[in-house]
C-alpha positions as CSV (number, residue, x, y, z in Angstrom):
1,M,282.7,-146.3,142.4
2,H,280.9,-143.2,143.6
3,S,277.5,-142.2,142.1
4,Q,277.2,-138.7,141.4
5,T,273.9,-136.9,141.6
6,A,273.2,-133.7,139.9
7,V,272.6,-130.9,142.3
8,T,270.0,-128.4,141.6
9,Y,269.4,-124.9,143.0
10,Q,266.3,-126.3,145.1
11,D,269.0,-128.6,146.8
12,L,271.2,-125.9,147.9
13,P,271.0,-124.4,151.5
14,L,269.6,-120.8,151.8
15,T,272.9,-119.6,152.9
16,T,274.6,-120.6,149.7
17,L,271.8,-119.1,147.6
18,L,272.0,-115.8,149.5
19,S,275.8,-115.8,149.1
20,Q,275.7,-116.2,145.5
21,A,273.2,-113.5,145.0
22,L,275.2,-111.1,147.3
23,V,278.5,-112.0,145.5
24,A,276.9,-111.2,142.1
25,F,275.5,-108.0,143.2
26,V,278.8,-106.8,144.7
27,I,280.9,-107.8,141.8
28,E,278.6,-105.9,139.6
29,L,278.8,-102.9,141.9
30,D,282.5,-102.9,142.1
31,N,282.8,-103.3,138.4
32,E,280.5,-100.4,137.7
33,F,282.4,-98.1,140.2
34,E,285.7,-99.0,138.6
35,E,284.3,-98.3,135.2
36,R,283.1,-94.7,135.9
37,T,285.2,-93.4,138.6
38,P,288.5,-91.6,137.9
39,H,291.1,-93.0,140.2
40,W,294.9,-92.8,140.4
41,T,295.4,-96.6,139.6
42,T,294.4,-95.8,135.9
43,E,295.5,-93.5,133.2
44,F,291.9,-92.4,132.3
45,G,291.8,-89.2,134.3
46,G,292.6,-90.2,138.0
47,Q,295.3,-87.9,139.7
48,K,297.3,-88.6,142.8
49,H,294.8,-86.8,144.9
50,S,291.9,-88.9,143.4
51,A,290.6,-92.0,145.4
52,W,292.5,-95.2,145.2
53,L,290.1,-97.8,143.9
54,T,287.4,-98.5,146.4
55,S,285.1,-101.5,146.8
56,A,281.5,-102.0,148.0
57,A,283.1,-103.5,151.1
58,M,285.2,-100.3,152.0
59,F,282.0,-98.3,151.4
60,S,279.8,-100.4,153.5
61,S,282.3,-100.8,156.3
62,C,283.4,-97.2,156.5
63,L,282.4,-94.5,154.1
64,E,278.8,-95.2,154.3
65,W,278.7,-94.4,158.0
66,L,281.4,-91.7,158.2
67,P,280.0,-88.1,158.5
68,D,282.0,-85.0,157.5
69,E,282.7,-84.2,161.1
70,G,284.1,-87.6,161.7
71,L,283.7,-90.4,164.3
72,S,285.9,-92.3,166.5
73,I,287.1,-95.8,165.3
74,R,284.8,-97.3,168.1
75,E,281.9,-95.3,166.9
76,L,282.3,-96.2,163.2
77,E,282.5,-99.9,164.2
78,A,279.4,-99.7,166.3
79,R,277.4,-98.0,163.4
80,A,278.9,-100.3,160.7
81,R,278.6,-103.4,163.0
82,T,282.0,-104.5,161.6
83,H,285.6,-103.6,161.7
84,T,287.1,-101.4,158.8
85,N,290.5,-101.5,157.4
86,V,291.5,-98.2,158.9
87,D,295.1,-98.4,157.7
88,G,294.2,-99.3,154.2
89,M,291.6,-96.5,154.0
90,R,294.1,-93.9,155.3
91,R,296.8,-95.2,152.9
92,W,294.4,-95.1,149.9
93,G,293.6,-91.4,150.7
94,L,290.0,-92.0,151.7
95,I,290.2,-90.8,155.4
96,T,292.3,-89.1,157.8
97,V,293.2,-90.6,161.2
98,R,294.3,-88.7,164.2
99,P,294.3,-88.6,167.9
100,D,291.3,-86.7,169.3
101,G,292.2,-85.3,172.7
102,L,294.9,-87.8,173.3
103,R,298.3,-86.7,174.4
104,G,301.7,-88.4,173.6
105,K,302.5,-90.9,170.9
106,A,300.7,-94.1,170.3
107,S,301.9,-97.1,168.1
108,G,298.9,-97.1,165.7
109,P,295.3,-96.0,165.5
110,Q,293.4,-96.3,168.8
111,S,289.7,-96.9,169.2
112,K,289.2,-93.3,170.3
113,W,291.1,-91.7,167.4
114,L,289.0,-89.6,165.1
115,L,288.4,-90.6,161.4
116,R,287.2,-88.1,158.8
117,P,286.6,-88.6,155.2
118,T,289.0,-86.8,152.8
119,L,287.8,-85.0,149.7
120,A,288.6,-88.2,147.8
121,G,286.5,-90.2,150.4
122,K,283.7,-87.8,150.0
123,V,283.8,-88.1,146.2
124,A,284.0,-91.9,146.4
125,A,281.0,-92.2,148.9
126,G,279.0,-90.0,146.6
127,M,279.7,-92.3,143.7
128,W,278.7,-95.2,145.7
129,W,275.2,-94.2,147.0
130,P,273.4,-94.2,143.6
131,L,275.1,-97.3,142.3
132,F,273.0,-99.6,144.6
133,A,269.8,-98.5,143.2
134,E,271.2,-98.4,139.7
135,I,272.4,-102.1,139.8
136,E,269.0,-103.0,141.3
137,Q,267.3,-101.5,138.3
138,R,269.5,-103.6,136.0
139,W,268.5,-106.7,137.9
140,R,264.9,-105.8,137.5
141,G,265.5,-105.7,133.8
142,R,267.5,-108.8,133.8
143,F,265.4,-111.0,136.1
144,G,262.2,-109.2,136.2
145,G,260.7,-106.7,138.7
146,T,258.5,-109.4,140.3
147,A,261.5,-111.7,141.1
148,V,263.5,-108.8,142.5
149,D,260.5,-107.5,144.6
150,E,260.2,-111.1,146.0
151,L,263.8,-111.2,146.9
152,R,263.6,-107.9,148.6
153,E,260.6,-108.8,150.6
154,A,262.1,-112.1,151.7
155,L,265.3,-110.3,152.8
156,W,263.2,-107.7,154.6
157,E,261.4,-110.5,156.5
158,L,264.7,-111.8,157.6
159,A,266.1,-108.4,158.6
160,R,263.0,-107.5,160.5
161,P,263.5,-107.2,164.4
162,T,262.9,-110.4,166.3
163,D,263.0,-111.7,169.8
164,L,266.0,-114.0,168.8
165,E,269.3,-113.2,169.9
166,L,271.2,-113.1,166.7
167,P,275.1,-112.6,166.1
168,D,276.2,-109.5,164.3
């Protein structure tokens, strides 16, 4: 017979605790975006040219970093420090993708191709920016300003530049 020991939050590794906080925050962000943004997957006002539902991940890996004049896929990935779902973002009507100075046909988006936000992409990005602060304010009310300030300070301490060679 195995003995079971109750696990408390104090027993969990920091990575687990941070992941739980991140997932909870992102779910609340995504739900709020979906609740207030007309998109063409619903019947409450979205039209075919409206944005497909976007997520905090789509914003953070693409729309957050994409200026109106556009960027190459390579430049976007360098700024966002991650890959983005270029085909999905294009299919969902958030960006345009086209060769920039390339001749001939290519089988798919290349790292030098230019990405630009569409009107729907700009609208979606504009909706995302204020949501982060709004959800943080909710958390201040829910968990207390001191707890949120302490979490923020601890996270900033982790994010500060260091001499350590850290992975992306």
